[in-house]
N, C-alpha and C positions, 0 to 999 in steps of 0.2 A: 589505178583501180578501174576496171571496166564498169561503165555505167550499168550494164545489164546484170552484173553480179550483185551490185547494190540493190537494184530494182527487184531482183528475184528474192533477195533476202527479206526485203520489206513486204513484198506482195504476198508472201506466204501467210502473213499475219502473225508470225512467230516473233518477229523483231519490230518494235516500234521505231519510228524515224529517229527518235532521240536515243535509241539503243544501238544504232549502227556503229557508233564510234567504239563500242566494246570490241567488235570484230575487226573494224577498220579504223584505227585511231585517227587517221588523217581525213576522215569523212565526217563533216558536221551534219546536223539534222537538216539544215537548209540545202546542203549539197545532196543529201540522200533524197530529199523531196524533188530537187531538180532532176536527179537521175530517174526517179519514178515517172515524172512528167515527160521527160524525154523518151523513155521507153514506151510509154503509152502513145506518144506522137509517132514514133517509128513503127510501132505495130499497126497503128491506124493507117499508115501510108502504104502498107503492104497490100 
């Protein structure tokens, strides 16, 4: 699962971190948080 797909899902505010596993069963809330943090870091580096 691409990190940016998870980050986008959460960043819209429609899906909380603990709800990501409904859409992506292999992604825990901790992994979703990491994806969001990584996405922010990548965007900040641009």
